[in-house]
Legacy VTK file of the C-alpha trace (Angstrom):
# vtk DataFile Version 3.0
C-alpha trace
ASCII
DATASET POLYDATA
POINTS 148 float
1.923 8.808 5.877
3.908 8.670 2.630
2.185 5.904 -0.398
4.920 2.988 -1.871
5.522 2.625 -4.505
3.330 -0.782 -5.309
6.067 -2.203 -8.093
9.286 -1.021 -6.299
7.911 -2.748 -3.632
7.565 -6.028 -5.285
11.543 -5.485 -5.828
13.380 -4.127 -3.020
16.929 -4.565 -4.461
16.135 -2.430 -7.123
16.289 -3.934 -10.133
12.625 -3.793 -11.161
12.753 -4.895 -14.820
9.355 -4.526 -16.349
7.728 -7.896 -18.334
8.083 -8.236 -22.234
5.290 -8.978 -23.976
5.874 -12.857 -25.545
4.203 -12.196 -28.367
6.763 -11.871 -30.057
8.627 -15.028 -29.436
5.115 -16.915 -30.190
5.637 -14.884 -33.274
8.618 -16.023 -34.355
8.194 -19.765 -33.732
5.067 -19.699 -35.906
7.111 -18.430 -38.100
10.118 -20.830 -38.037
6.675 -24.192 -38.233
5.495 -22.595 -41.390
8.790 -23.069 -42.879
9.996 -26.122 -41.616
6.384 -27.347 -42.641
6.279 -25.391 -45.647
10.188 -27.161 -46.002
9.161 -30.650 -45.213
5.933 -30.648 -47.943
8.478 -29.653 -50.737
11.134 -32.913 -49.610
8.335 -35.281 -49.514
5.863 -34.290 -51.943
6.810 -32.444 -55.187
10.996 -33.469 -54.646
9.610 -37.149 -55.448
7.763 -35.894 -57.920
10.230 -35.742 -60.726
8.980 -36.409 -64.756
8.837 -40.099 -65.134
11.708 -41.205 -68.314
9.766 -41.568 -71.316
8.640 -44.599 -73.172
9.026 -46.471 -75.626
7.032 -45.414 -79.153
7.796 -46.828 -83.248
11.480 -47.345 -84.450
11.272 -45.713 -87.850
14.200 -47.378 -90.550
15.585 -45.013 -92.757
17.261 -46.867 -95.776
21.161 -46.516 -95.347
23.061 -44.235 -97.315
27.041 -43.798 -98.086
29.278 -41.050 -97.034
32.269 -39.851 -98.243
34.366 -40.370 -95.445
38.638 -38.460 -95.336
41.572 -39.844 -97.193
38.724 -41.318 -99.963
37.321 -43.486 -98.265
33.338 -44.348 -97.933
31.001 -45.547 -95.162
27.596 -47.231 -95.554
25.649 -46.718 -92.346
22.166 -47.105 -92.283
20.084 -45.624 -88.476
17.250 -46.035 -86.855
14.606 -43.487 -84.921
13.182 -45.151 -81.685
10.134 -42.429 -81.001
8.895 -41.835 -77.255
5.546 -42.700 -76.922
3.130 -40.002 -78.310
4.817 -38.255 -79.840
2.799 -35.797 -82.390
4.068 -38.071 -85.536
6.291 -40.515 -87.013
10.079 -38.321 -86.797
11.177 -38.120 -90.382
15.215 -38.356 -90.883
15.745 -36.161 -93.342
16.624 -34.399 -90.746
18.740 -37.247 -89.173
20.371 -37.956 -91.647
21.719 -34.669 -92.717
22.706 -35.153 -89.244
24.798 -37.857 -89.083
26.044 -37.131 -93.324
27.175 -34.053 -91.242
28.778 -36.047 -88.023
30.392 -38.428 -89.868
32.099 -37.436 -93.211
35.045 -35.569 -91.786
36.345 -38.874 -89.849
38.709 -41.703 -90.915
38.057 -45.071 -91.514
41.064 -46.117 -88.607
39.186 -43.447 -86.420
35.835 -45.281 -86.783
37.515 -48.844 -86.965
37.383 -48.710 -82.422
34.215 -49.429 -81.030
34.746 -46.733 -78.136
35.098 -44.006 -81.220
31.943 -45.166 -82.645
29.241 -45.596 -79.308
31.271 -41.634 -78.770
29.746 -39.960 -82.227
26.490 -41.860 -81.904
26.378 -40.257 -78.328
26.888 -37.156 -80.325
24.433 -37.961 -82.782
22.020 -38.793 -80.465
22.121 -34.831 -78.925
21.860 -33.291 -82.267
18.857 -35.383 -82.529
17.289 -34.834 -79.579
17.452 -31.195 -79.786
16.299 -30.610 -83.394
13.499 -32.779 -83.246
12.594 -31.571 -80.052
12.655 -34.448 -78.038
9.898 -36.823 -79.675
12.986 -39.679 -80.547
15.191 -41.435 -77.885
17.712 -43.310 -79.284
18.949 -44.183 -82.078
20.209 -47.428 -83.733
23.151 -47.841 -86.345
21.363 -50.725 -88.672
23.887 -51.031 -90.916
27.636 -49.729 -90.302
30.850 -51.027 -93.816
33.432 -48.824 -94.123
35.518 -49.382 -97.113
LINES 1 149
148 0 1 2 3 4 5 6 7 8 9 10 11 12 13 14 15 16 17 18 19 20 21 22 23 24 25 26 27 28 29 30 31 32 33 34 35 36 37 38 39 40 41 42 43 44 45 46 47 48 49 50 51 52 53 54 55 56 57 58 59 60 61 62 63 64 65 66 67 68 69 70 71 72 73 74 75 76 77 78 79 80 81 82 83 84 85 86 87 88 89 90 91 92 93 94 95 96 97 98 99 100 101 102 103 104 105 106 107 108 109 110 111 112 113 114 115 116 117 118 119 120 121 122 123 124 125 126 127 128 129 130 131 132 133 134 135 136 137 138 139 140 141 142 143 144 145 146 147
């Protein structure tokens, strides 16, 4: 009597396929779960921990100075620096005054008469001052602005 092959007996139609291990599928599913958990953790915990806005510290008023404008006119301007709380030291105004002179000296009276232009000049000045003072200054205020 001839022995029958048990594998072929299980599949009489001839489509005998060996079973594939499910380890690969389990490994891929575990990897997907780990990545999804890491992304969810970032979304809920790290993303919400954005740096807080700086707290206002001391305001340092600077003495008004006269600046020569284009066309033979001049501008008397006073400036105050808003430092952040916890700054390493009170800001020295000499750098800010120098930046203000270089920012305003080439302007005309007509140009500086507009509120929009003054605000734009103030924003540009603030950017330069923040950089120069290593972000220890958070705002600037014109305390005096007289043109002649």
